[in-house]
Backbone bond lengths (Angstrom), bond angles and torsions (degrees), N, CA, C in turn:
res aa  C-N    CA-C-N  psi(-1)  N-CA   C-N-CA  omega(-1)  CA-C   N-CA-C  phi
1 M - - - 1.485 - - 1.532 110.41 -
2 L 1.308 115.82 126.55 1.475 119.09 176.36 1.554 108.53 -73.69
3 N 1.341 111.08 146.78 1.445 118.06 173.67 1.546 107.69 -93.07
4 I 1.340 115.87 96.47 1.405 122.20 -177.78 1.470 114.47 -86.17
5 V 1.277 118.08 126.89 1.479 123.69 -179.98 1.574 109.23 -80.89
6 K 1.308 119.48 123.98 1.373 122.07 -179.50 1.535 109.27 -114.30
7 I 1.329 116.31 134.88 1.431 123.32 -178.98 1.613 109.91 -52.18
8 T 1.346 110.29 -47.71 1.519 116.53 -173.51 1.473 115.75 -70.08
9 D 1.383 116.46 -8.74 1.459 121.95 171.89 1.468 112.57 -68.55
10 Y 1.460 116.34 -19.10 1.411 123.24 -173.86 1.603 110.92 -112.87
11 M 1.289 113.56 5.44 1.474 119.57 -176.50 1.575 109.55 -111.26
12 S 1.282 111.30 161.24 1.557 117.20 168.87 1.536 107.22 -152.20
13 K 1.346 114.73 156.29 1.443 117.10 -173.13 1.464 115.83 -61.97
14 D 1.396 117.18 -24.37 1.467 123.79 175.87 1.442 113.03 -71.29
15 L 1.312 121.65 -9.25 1.466 128.58 -176.72 1.590 109.94 -108.05
16 I 1.252 112.26 20.34 1.530 119.72 -175.16 1.589 110.84 -126.54
17 T 1.295 117.39 123.01 1.485 116.17 171.60 1.453 109.07 -126.23
18 L 1.294 117.18 135.35 1.483 123.43 178.74 1.508 112.77 -100.17
19 D 1.310 114.63 15.42 1.537 117.91 -178.88 1.478 110.31 -153.65
20 L 1.382 113.06 69.22 1.497 116.74 172.83 1.500 111.55 -59.99
21 K 1.345 118.31 136.60 1.400 122.85 -175.61 1.617 112.23 -94.67
22 S 1.246 112.23 -22.60 1.462 122.24 -173.81 1.545 111.26 -67.43
23 R 1.324 116.30 150.42 1.496 118.87 -177.68 1.528 110.63 -125.31
24 T 1.319 119.27 -3.01 1.459 119.12 177.25 1.562 108.07 -126.29
25 K 1.372 116.04 161.84 1.460 123.30 -179.05 1.481 109.37 -52.78
26 D 1.308 118.67 -57.26 1.498 121.97 -177.16 1.476 113.35 -57.86
27 A 1.319 116.22 -41.63 1.451 120.57 179.30 1.499 113.02 -64.70
28 V 1.361 116.14 -42.38 1.429 121.92 176.25 1.519 112.07 -60.23
29 L 1.374 116.77 -40.75 1.433 116.99 179.91 1.489 111.25 -70.88
30 E 1.267 119.35 -34.39 1.514 124.21 168.26 1.606 112.75 -56.48
31 E 1.369 115.48 -50.25 1.357 117.44 -179.14 1.587 115.30 -66.36
32 L 1.344 113.55 -36.04 1.428 120.10 175.40 1.511 110.98 -65.74
33 S 1.327 116.76 -40.11 1.469 123.53 178.00 1.502 109.02 -59.93
34 V 1.337 117.19 -45.32 1.513 118.02 178.76 1.486 109.40 -64.41
35 L 1.384 120.10 -40.24 1.419 123.20 177.83 1.533 110.71 -59.11
36 M 1.377 117.99 -46.53 1.414 119.75 179.08 1.504 112.97 -63.34
37 S 1.300 116.62 -34.14 1.477 121.51 -179.05 1.585 112.41 -59.79
38 K 1.283 115.38 -17.93 1.463 119.18 173.13 1.462 118.54 -63.75
39 S 1.370 111.89 -19.15 1.489 119.44 177.47 1.503 111.68 -82.01
40 P 1.328 115.70 138.11 1.534 120.63 176.82 1.441 108.38 -63.54
41 N 1.319 122.80 -18.08 1.527 122.03 177.17 1.510 119.97 -78.32
42 I 1.416 112.75 -5.69 1.367 121.10 -175.22 1.585 110.41 -115.29
43 Q 1.276 117.76 117.45 1.494 119.87 -170.94 1.446 114.17 -86.64
44 D 1.372 116.81 -32.11 1.463 117.64 -172.48 1.561 111.61 -149.45
45 K 1.348 112.66 112.89 1.511 120.49 -178.52 1.535 112.48 -59.02
46 N 1.394 117.69 -32.94 1.371 120.61 -175.62 1.588 112.24 -73.53
47 I 1.382 111.14 -32.54 1.476 116.11 179.69 1.627 107.90 -75.83
48 I 1.322 112.78 -35.38 1.510 115.33 177.17 1.523 108.69 -63.43
49 K 1.366 114.73 -49.13 1.490 116.86 179.84 1.566 111.07 -55.03
50 K 1.303 115.13 -46.26 1.516 119.04 -179.29 1.448 108.22 -58.63
51 A 1.337 119.73 -45.43 1.530 122.02 -176.32 1.500 107.69 -63.61
52 L 1.358 116.66 -44.16 1.460 117.18 -177.70 1.550 111.59 -63.68
53 M 1.340 115.82 -37.09 1.431 120.37 -176.72 1.558 107.09 -70.75
54 E 1.318 116.03 -37.43 1.537 118.44 179.96 1.489 109.80 -64.74
55 R 1.336 114.20 -37.43 1.513 116.65 178.86 1.446 111.09 -67.71
56 E 1.319 118.22 -38.99 1.541 121.68 177.89 1.559 110.08 -61.37
57 E 1.361 117.80 -34.00 1.418 117.44 178.40 1.558 114.38 -63.09
58 L 1.350 115.76 -25.40 1.447 119.42 173.23 1.440 115.15 -72.21
59 G 1.342 117.52 -17.70 1.462 122.56 -175.56 1.451 107.96 152.41
60 S 1.312 119.47 144.02 1.454 122.34 -177.23 1.531 109.99 -66.22
61 T 1.341 112.41 143.61 1.431 120.30 175.54 1.585 109.98 -93.95
62 G 1.349 112.26 8.03 1.468 117.82 171.47 1.508 107.30 -76.79
63 I 1.324 117.32 103.36 1.440 121.35 -170.21 1.489 113.47 -89.23
64 G 1.324 119.38 -8.05 1.477 123.79 -177.84 1.495 112.35 112.15
65 K 1.366 110.79 169.91 1.531 117.89 177.47 1.487 113.24 59.75
66 G 1.398 118.14 27.90 1.426 120.56 -178.93 1.506 117.88 77.71
67 I 1.327 117.27 16.87 1.398 123.00 -175.77 1.568 112.49 -121.05
68 A 1.348 117.14 138.11 1.353 124.81 169.74 1.566 112.15 -129.32
69 I 1.318 115.47 140.42 1.475 120.77 -179.70 1.573 106.47 -124.19
70 P 1.361 115.27 73.50 1.458 116.00 173.94 1.552 108.82 -63.03
71 H 1.322 120.98 136.37 1.417 123.18 -176.81 1.535 110.65 -153.20
72 A 1.333 114.20 152.20 1.505 116.28 177.90 1.497 109.37 -158.03
73 K 1.259 113.18 157.78 1.529 124.09 179.38 1.490 101.10 -113.44
74 T 1.326 116.76 123.73 1.498 119.64 -177.26 1.535 107.92 -155.05
75 D 1.300 117.48 147.27 1.475 119.36 175.62 1.532 114.50 -71.91
76 T 1.332 116.44 -7.91 1.494 116.04 176.27 1.461 111.23 -79.59
77 A 1.347 120.18 -3.57 1.503 125.04 173.53 1.542 104.71 -101.53
78 S 1.369 115.45 121.69 1.479 117.66 178.83 1.516 108.53 -88.72
79 K 1.295 120.36 -12.42 1.447 123.51 178.55 1.565 108.11 -159.46
80 L 1.300 116.17 150.96 1.480 119.20 178.42 1.405 110.72 -51.23
81 T 1.383 120.66 133.28 1.444 124.54 -178.67 1.492 107.61 -139.12
82 V 1.400 115.36 132.62 1.423 121.84 179.16 1.499 110.18 -117.55
83 A 1.381 117.17 130.92 1.385 123.92 173.05 1.552 108.78 -117.08
84 F 1.313 115.78 162.50 1.448 118.90 -179.60 1.458 109.31 -139.56
85 G 1.350 115.95 143.78 1.500 118.29 176.01 1.541 108.74 -146.54
86 I 1.285 110.28 149.90 1.527 124.47 176.18 1.468 110.66 -116.88
87 S 1.368 121.64 129.02 1.439 123.50 171.05 1.448 108.67 -107.52
88 K 1.356 121.92 128.08 1.445 125.23 177.07 1.520 110.45 -62.53
89 E 1.325 119.09 -32.03 1.405 126.42 175.87 1.498 113.55 -100.58
90 K 1.361 119.33 141.48 1.439 118.50 179.72 1.539 110.81 -72.64
91 I 1.314 118.54 134.14 1.458 127.80 -178.56 1.526 109.65 -100.30
92 D 1.284 118.20 126.42 1.459 118.47 170.94 1.505 111.54 -69.05
93 F 1.415 113.42 114.71 1.453 121.17 -174.05 1.478 113.10 -122.59
94 N 1.417 111.78 20.64 1.515 116.42 -173.93 1.445 116.71 52.49
95 S 1.304 114.22 34.58 1.480 121.47 -179.32 1.485 114.84 -59.55
96 L 1.385 114.33 154.33 1.471 117.92 -173.19 1.550 108.32 -62.62
97 D 1.292 119.11 -31.96 1.456 121.11 -178.14 1.581 113.88 -91.54
98 K 1.378 112.64 6.75 1.477 121.88 -178.97 1.557 114.89 62.54
99 E 1.314 116.79 10.40 1.435 122.66 178.33 1.550 111.72 -87.74
100 G 1.329 118.69 158.46 1.458 116.87 176.39 1.540 109.66 -78.95
101 V 1.294 112.18 171.41 1.540 122.64 -172.53 1.486 109.15 -119.43
102 N 1.395 113.59 131.77 1.451 122.70 171.83 1.435 116.28 -110.69
103 I 1.399 116.44 -28.76 1.475 121.05 -174.21 1.555 109.15 -117.84
104 F 1.369 108.29 129.52 1.541 118.43 -174.03 1.473 107.90 -123.55
105 F 1.337 117.35 118.38 1.439 122.06 165.13 1.546 105.21 -101.11
106 V 1.258 122.35 122.77 1.515 123.29 -175.31 1.522 104.75 -123.98
107 F 1.307 115.45 134.08 1.528 115.02 175.49 1.556 108.48 -146.56
108 A 1.298 111.06 161.37 1.483 120.75 178.52 1.499 107.17 -142.80
109 S 1.304 116.47 144.99 1.447 118.11 177.61 1.510 111.08 -145.44
110 P 1.271 117.92 157.68 1.448 121.07 178.83 1.527 108.77 -56.23
111 I 1.301 118.03 152.84 1.491 120.69 -177.61 1.508 112.71 -59.71
112 E 1.320 117.98 -35.56 1.500 118.69 -176.65 1.525 113.48 -86.34
113 D 1.284 118.20 2.90 1.501 122.46 -177.88 1.571 114.36 -91.33
114 S 1.348 118.20 41.76 1.397 120.90 -172.82 1.551 116.95 -58.83
115 Q 1.270 112.03 -42.77 1.526 118.57 -177.45 1.548 114.00 -55.01
116 I 1.276 111.69 -57.08 1.530 116.34 -176.06 1.551 108.45 -68.57
117 Y 1.344 116.99 -38.25 1.413 119.51 179.44 1.513 110.32 -57.32
118 L 1.262 117.71 -51.86 1.450 121.48 -177.83 1.563 112.26 -66.56
119 K 1.275 120.69 -32.69 1.503 123.09 175.45 1.478 108.38 -68.03
120 V 1.350 119.08 -41.97 1.512 117.27 -179.55 1.524 110.31 -69.30
121 L 1.307 117.44 -39.74 1.465 118.88 176.21 1.521 110.45 -59.42
122 A 1.280 116.87 -43.70 1.482 120.89 -179.03 1.525 109.51 -64.30
123 R 1.378 119.76 -43.99 1.405 121.68 -178.08 1.581 112.84 -65.16
124 I 1.285 113.08 -40.41 1.477 119.87 177.54 1.594 109.03 -59.86
125 S 1.331 111.63 -51.10 1.512 122.29 -178.99 1.538 109.26 -54.99
126 R 1.370 115.42 -44.33 1.488 117.02 178.64 1.528 113.08 -65.18
127 L 1.272 115.19 -49.90 1.401 117.93 -179.08 1.506 120.00 -58.36
128 I 1.329 113.56 -42.40 1.489 120.01 -176.81 1.554 111.96 -75.32
129 R 1.327 120.68 -4.68 1.416 121.79 170.85 1.534 113.92 -65.86
130 N 1.342 114.68 -23.71 1.463 122.28 -173.48 1.567 107.47 -85.75
131 E 1.295 115.70 115.47 1.496 125.17 179.21 1.564 110.74 -52.29
132 S 1.296 115.06 -44.58 1.455 121.47 -177.22 1.503 110.93 -61.97
133 F 1.364 115.76 -40.78 1.444 120.31 178.89 1.546 109.98 -66.38
134 R 1.237 117.51 -41.05 1.463 121.45 -179.39 1.480 108.58 -63.01
135 N 1.308 119.81 -44.72 1.492 127.08 -179.58 1.524 108.81 -61.10
136 K 1.300 117.53 -46.89 1.439 123.88 -178.79 1.588 108.43 -60.99
137 L 1.319 112.77 -46.44 1.543 114.84 178.86 1.564 109.44 -57.32
138 M 1.282 115.54 -47.59 1.516 121.30 -179.15 1.547 112.28 -54.07
139 N 1.361 113.83 -35.36 1.420 122.59 -178.58 1.494 118.67 -85.66
140 C 1.254 118.44 -5.74 1.475 123.92 -179.85 1.538 110.38 -61.28
141 Q 1.253 116.08 137.51 1.489 122.68 -178.73 1.455 113.51 -101.63
142 T 1.323 121.93 -17.88 1.443 126.03 -175.66 1.557 110.05 -139.23
143 P 1.271 119.27 152.90 1.470 118.97 170.27 1.469 113.87 -60.85
144 E 1.306 121.96 -28.18 1.428 124.20 178.20 1.606 109.12 -64.70
145 E 1.344 115.05 -38.55 1.433 121.43 -178.79 1.576 110.06 -66.51
146 V 1.372 114.72 -37.24 1.454 118.42 179.16 1.598 107.31 -64.05
147 I 1.228 118.32 -46.82 1.520 123.88 -175.80 1.561 106.89 -64.81
148 K 1.319 117.23 -43.58 1.444 123.60 -176.83 1.598 107.25 -65.49
149 Y 1.307 117.26 -48.94 1.376 119.76 179.46 1.457 117.80 -64.76
150 I 1.379 119.77 -36.97 1.395 123.72 175.64 1.587 108.87 -63.21
151 D 1.391 111.50 -45.78 1.438 118.67 178.38 1.504 113.50 -53.61
152 E 1.314 114.29 -46.62 1.525 119.36 178.26 1.429 112.54 -62.63
153 E 1.336 119.37 -40.96 1.478 122.66 176.87 1.486 114.24 -63.76
154 E 1.322 115.82 -36.08 1.391 122.14 -177.13 1.537 109.73 -72.73
155 A 1.284 118.26 -25.35 1.446 122.36 -178.36 1.539 111.11 -80.82
156 V 1.291 115.79 -15.75 1.488 117.43 177.35 1.535 118.12 -66.59
C-alpha cells in the first residue's frame, strides 16, 4: 500500500478563512501568517511572515489563474501546516500571468521535511489547474466545505 500524502491531512478548519481583508501582497502575507499561527505547529507568526516574504523575493508564488501558493521552510514550524484563504477582491501578487489572486494555499514546514513539503506542493499545483475545482473553492461557504471539497478532489 502506498503512503499517499493528502493536503487535508495538514489542514484544519481553523486555518481557513473565506474572507481575507487585506488588499496588498504584504498585507495578505501578514494576514495568512496570523492565520497559520493559530496552529499548534507554528511557534511564531513573525518568523513565518519573514520566511514567506523571503520566499517571495526569490520569485512570486502567484502561479496564475487567480492562485498563489506562498510557502516556506522554517524551524518555527514543528510539522507541515497548510492554511487556506479566499479574497473576494483580486490581489496584485506579481503573478506569472499578471492576473490578480483570489485563492491562497499557504504552508510552512520544518527545514528537514523536504519530501512531504514537495509532495503537498505538487498535489496543490495539480488540483488547482482544474477550473471547475477553482470555481468550487471560490463558492465554498464554510471552512468545512473547503476541506470536504479538497478531500473529494484528492480521491479522484
